[in-house]
Short mmCIF file of the C-alpha atoms (twelve columns), coordinates in Angstrom:
data_MODEL
# 
_entry.id   MODEL 
# 
loop_
_atom_site.group_PDB 
_atom_site.id 
_atom_site.type_symbol 
_atom_site.label_atom_id 
_atom_site.label_alt_id 
_atom_site.label_comp_id 
_atom_site.label_asym_id 
_atom_site.label_seq_id 
_atom_site.Cartn_x 
_atom_site.Cartn_y 
_atom_site.Cartn_z 
_atom_site.pdbx_PDB_model_num 
ATOM 1   C CA . MET A 1   77.060  72.409  89.988  1 
ATOM 2   C CA . ALA A 2   76.511  72.714  86.675  1 
ATOM 3   C CA . LEU A 3   76.506  76.080  84.851  1 
ATOM 4   C CA . THR A 4   73.101  75.670  82.084  1 
ATOM 5   C CA . PHE A 5   74.059  76.709  78.668  1 
ATOM 6   C CA . GLY A 6   72.451  79.778  78.659  1 
ATOM 7   C CA . ALA A 7   74.800  81.039  81.968  1 
ATOM 8   C CA . ALA A 8   77.721  79.567  80.099  1 
ATOM 9   C CA . LEU A 9   76.419  81.314  77.081  1 
ATOM 10  C CA . LEU A 10  76.525  84.631  78.901  1 
ATOM 11  C CA . ILE A 11  79.854  84.291  80.705  1 
ATOM 12  C CA . ALA A 12  81.859  83.610  77.303  1 
ATOM 13  C CA . PHE A 13  79.722  86.731  75.837  1 
ATOM 14  C CA . LEU A 14  80.559  88.847  79.056  1 
ATOM 15  C CA . ALA A 15  84.452  87.374  78.519  1 
ATOM 16  C CA . ALA A 16  84.572  88.559  74.784  1 
ATOM 17  C CA . ILE A 17  83.486  91.649  75.398  1 
ATOM 18  C CA . PHE A 18  85.436  92.508  78.437  1 
ATOM 19  C CA . ARG A 19  88.791  90.606  76.089  1 
ATOM 20  C CA . SER A 20  87.519  93.449  73.235  1 
ATOM 21  C CA . GLU A 21  87.585  96.419  75.498  1 
ATOM 22  C CA . PHE A 22  90.884  95.531  77.519  1 
ATOM 23  C CA . GLU A 23  92.636  95.391  73.787  1 
ATOM 24  C CA . ALA A 24  90.911  99.136  73.050  1 
ATOM 25  C CA . TRP A 25  92.244  100.102 76.178  1 
ATOM 26  C CA . MET A 26  95.848  99.071  75.378  1 
ATOM 27  C CA . PRO A 27  97.223  102.044 73.187  1 
ATOM 28  C CA . TRP A 28  96.078  104.532 75.855  1 
ATOM 29  C CA . ILE A 29  97.661  102.559 78.984  1 
ATOM 30  C CA . ALA A 30  100.802 102.464 76.524  1 
ATOM 31  C CA . GLU A 31  100.420 105.983 75.869  1 
ATOM 32  C CA . ARG A 32  99.983  106.475 79.821  1 
ATOM 33  C CA . LEU A 33  103.306 103.836 80.908  1 
ATOM 34  C CA . ARG A 34  105.117 106.596 78.550  1 
ATOM 35  C CA . ARG A 35  104.123 109.609 79.874  1 
ATOM 36  C CA . LEU A 36  104.384 108.325 83.368  1 
ATOM 37  C CA . ALA A 37  108.364 107.229 82.344  1 
ATOM 38  C CA . LEU A 38  109.038 110.912 80.722  1 
ATOM 39  C CA . ARG A 39  107.397 112.841 84.283  1 
ATOM 40  C CA . PRO A 40  110.416 112.703 86.214  1 
ATOM 41  C CA . PHE A 41  112.290 114.980 83.236  1 
ATOM 42  C CA . LYS A 42  112.405 118.443 82.167  1 
ATOM 43  C CA . GLY A 43  114.162 120.707 79.536  1 
ATOM 44  C CA . ALA A 44  115.742 119.399 76.530  1 
ATOM 45  C CA . LEU A 45  116.224 115.978 78.028  1 
ATOM 46  C CA . ARG A 46  112.226 115.517 78.397  1 
ATOM 47  C CA . GLU A 47  111.861 116.718 74.587  1 
ATOM 48  C CA . ARG A 48  114.207 114.448 72.833  1 
ATOM 49  C CA . LEU A 49  112.771 110.988 75.060  1 
ATOM 50  C CA . ASP A 50  109.781 111.798 73.897  1 
ATOM 51  C CA . GLU A 51  110.203 112.436 70.744  1 
ATOM 52  C CA . GLU A 52  112.244 109.110 70.799  1 
ATOM 53  C CA . TRP A 53  110.048 107.353 72.518  1 
ATOM 54  C CA . SER A 54  106.950 108.236 70.762  1 
ATOM 55  C CA . ALA A 55  108.626 107.750 67.414  1 
ATOM 56  C CA . TYR A 56  109.642 103.922 68.682  1 
ATOM 57  C CA . LEU A 57  106.512 103.099 70.396  1 
ATOM 58  C CA . ASP A 58  104.473 103.533 67.429  1 
ATOM 59  C CA . GLU A 59  106.655 101.415 65.201  1 
ATOM 60  C CA . VAL A 60  106.350 98.333  67.547  1 
ATOM 61  C CA . PRO A 61  103.360 96.134  65.791  1 
ATOM 62  C CA . GLY A 62  100.166 95.090  68.183  1 
ATOM 63  C CA . ASN A 63  98.910  96.448  71.260  1 
ATOM 64  C CA . VAL A 64  100.479 94.196  74.007  1 
ATOM 65  C CA . GLY A 65  103.805 95.321  72.485  1 
ATOM 66  C CA . LYS A 66  103.255 98.944  73.026  1 
ATOM 67  C CA . VAL A 67  102.120 98.525  76.605  1 
ATOM 68  C CA . PHE A 68  105.593 96.141  77.043  1 
ATOM 69  C CA . CYS A 69  107.599 98.772  75.391  1 
ATOM 70  C CA . ALA A 70  106.090 101.471 77.352  1 
ATOM 71  C CA . LEU A 71  106.732 99.253  80.760  1 
ATOM 72  C CA . GLY A 72  110.358 99.370  79.458  1 
ATOM 73  C CA . PHE A 73  110.754 102.944 78.934  1 
ATOM 74  C CA . ASN A 74  109.645 103.736 82.866  1 
ATOM 75  C CA . VAL A 75  112.970 101.252 83.669  1 
ATOM 76  C CA . ALA A 76  115.038 102.756 81.167  1 
ATOM 77  C CA . SER A 77  113.600 105.725 83.225  1 
ATOM 78  C CA . ARG A 78  114.485 105.038 86.031  1 
ATOM 79  C CA . VAL A 79  118.194 103.515 84.705  1 
ATOM 80  C CA . ILE A 80  118.637 107.117 83.584  1 
ATOM 81  C CA . LEU A 81  117.815 108.754 86.667  1 
ATOM 82  C CA . VAL A 82  120.034 106.340 88.831  1 
ATOM 83  C CA . ARG A 83  122.533 107.531 86.621  1 
ATOM 84  C CA . ARG A 84  122.165 110.973 87.004  1 
ATOM 85  C CA . LEU A 85  122.022 110.219 90.875  1 
ATOM 86  C CA . ALA A 86  125.206 109.070 90.804  1 
ATOM 87  C CA . ARG A 87  126.699 111.495 88.872  1 
ATOM 88  C CA . LEU A 88  124.923 114.254 91.828  1 
ATOM 89  C CA . ARG A 89  126.424 112.075 94.125  1 
ATOM 90  C CA . ARG A 90  130.037 112.528 92.675  1 
ATOM 91  C CA . THR A 91  129.817 116.540 93.238  1 
ATOM 92  C CA . ASN A 92  127.874 115.933 96.569  1 
ATOM 93  C CA . ARG A 93  124.599 117.367 95.485  1 
ATOM 94  C CA . LEU A 94  122.647 114.528 96.786  1 
ATOM 95  C CA . ALA A 95  122.588 115.044 100.373 1 
ATOM 96  C CA . GLY A 96  119.058 116.609 100.144 1 
ATOM 97  C CA . LEU A 97  118.066 113.405 98.661  1 
ATOM 98  C CA . ARG A 98  119.728 111.075 101.418 1 
ATOM 99  C CA . ARG A 99  118.497 113.100 104.352 1 
ATOM 100 C CA . THR A 100 114.457 112.476 102.864 1 
ATOM 101 C CA . ALA A 101 115.322 108.839 102.796 1 
ATOM 102 C CA . GLU A 102 116.775 108.741 106.627 1 
ATOM 103 C CA . GLN A 103 114.075 110.702 107.610 1 
ATOM 104 C CA . LEU A 104 111.737 108.531 105.794 1 
ATOM 105 C CA . PHE A 105 113.452 105.649 106.948 1 
ATOM 106 C CA . PRO A 106 115.105 106.078 109.933 1 
ATOM 107 C CA . GLU A 107 117.918 103.646 111.321 1 
ATOM 108 C CA . ARG A 108 116.221 101.393 113.633 1 
ATOM 109 C CA . HIS A 109 116.869 98.712  116.202 1 
ATOM 110 C CA . LEU A 110 115.363 95.776  117.425 1 
ATOM 111 C CA . TYR A 111 116.146 93.422  120.038 1 
ATOM 112 C CA . VAL A 112 114.596 89.730  120.296 1 
ATOM 113 C CA . ARG A 113 114.536 88.204  123.294 1 
ATOM 114 C CA . SER A 114 114.850 84.436  123.105 1 
ATOM 115 C CA . GLY A 115 115.464 82.460  126.546 1 
ATOM 116 C CA . ARG A 116 117.427 84.043  128.657 1 
ATOM 117 C CA . GLY A 117 119.891 85.393  126.287 1 
ATOM 118 C CA . MET A 118 118.914 88.875  123.586 1 
ATOM 119 C CA . GLN A 119 120.169 89.397  120.512 1 
ATOM 120 C CA . LYS A 120 120.559 93.097  118.837 1 
ATOM 121 C CA . TYR A 121 119.565 93.661  115.106 1 
ATOM 122 C CA . VAL A 122 120.518 97.318  113.197 1 
ATOM 123 C CA . LEU A 123 117.771 98.215  110.252 1 
ATOM 124 C CA . SER A 124 119.964 100.851 108.549 1 
ATOM 125 C CA . SER A 125 118.587 103.593 106.251 1 
ATOM 126 C CA . LYS A 126 119.911 102.083 103.193 1 
ATOM 127 C CA . ARG A 127 119.071 98.231  104.001 1 
ATOM 128 C CA . GLN A 128 114.907 99.421  104.602 1 
ATOM 129 C CA . VAL A 129 115.061 100.992 101.657 1 
ATOM 130 C CA . MET A 130 116.275 98.793  99.483  1 
ATOM 131 C CA . MET A 131 114.046 96.061  101.455 1 
ATOM 132 C CA . ALA A 132 110.999 98.618  100.599 1 
ATOM 133 C CA . ALA A 133 112.487 98.477  96.932  1 
ATOM 134 C CA . VAL A 134 112.512 94.401  96.802  1 
ATOM 135 C CA . GLY A 135 109.165 94.668  98.017  1 
ATOM 136 C CA . ALA A 136 107.822 96.949  95.279  1 
ATOM 137 C CA . GLY A 137 109.276 94.645  92.514  1 
ATOM 138 C CA . VAL A 138 107.515 91.579  94.183  1 
ATOM 139 C CA . ALA A 139 104.064 93.408  94.091  1 
ATOM 140 C CA . VAL A 140 104.393 94.967  90.207  1 
ATOM 141 C CA . TRP A 141 105.499 91.793  89.338  1 
ATOM 142 C CA . SER A 142 102.833 90.206  90.782  1 
ATOM 143 C CA . VAL A 143 100.245 92.618  89.357  1 
ATOM 144 C CA . ILE A 144 102.103 91.669  85.542  1 
ATOM 145 C CA . ALA A 145 101.841 87.845  86.121  1 
ATOM 146 C CA . THR A 146 98.296  88.295  87.373  1 
ATOM 147 C CA . ALA A 147 97.575  90.271  84.097  1 
ATOM 148 C CA . GLY A 148 99.018  87.661  81.913  1 
ATOM 149 C CA . ILE A 149 97.388  84.941  83.827  1 
ATOM 150 C CA . LEU A 150 93.980  86.437  83.086  1 
ATOM 151 C CA . LEU A 151 94.863  87.848  79.546  1 
ATOM 152 C CA . GLU A 152 95.977  83.903  78.730  1 
ATOM 153 C CA . ALA A 153 92.983  82.452  80.215  1 
ATOM 154 C CA . LEU A 154 90.670  85.165  78.082  1 
ATOM 155 C CA . GLY A 155 92.204  84.104  75.163  1 
ATOM 156 C CA . ARG A 156 91.031  80.783  75.652  1 
ATOM 157 C CA . LEU A 157 87.752  81.677  76.037  1 
# 
């Protein structure tokens, strides 16, 4: 069914409004992502990262670049946390986190009956956490890819 000229004009008008609103919200989104990256840290490290990341974000040109930069801060935040947790593991302070992970992801035994035989699969806590992390990564990538496609489609209007 063909669109009338008025409907096409209305769609183009609404798309332009949506695009301008989205661009106006980009600095706010970048700032919230930066704050989210700082959330796990406390004390002097938090203050130092806040100052560095805020100054760096101010230097990045464009709103889309700022959002991607802030997403990078979140990745960097996780890398810093992983390195700090590795240090804690060496000093054996990670026992509480391990217990929590084992409570959230207890070892599971799966039995699959096929014909006359039965196969046993064991999902350890570590394997379950890794599968959950991969699933979360796929979900985040899907959201980012969908947003990129939408931005590209809106840019062509």
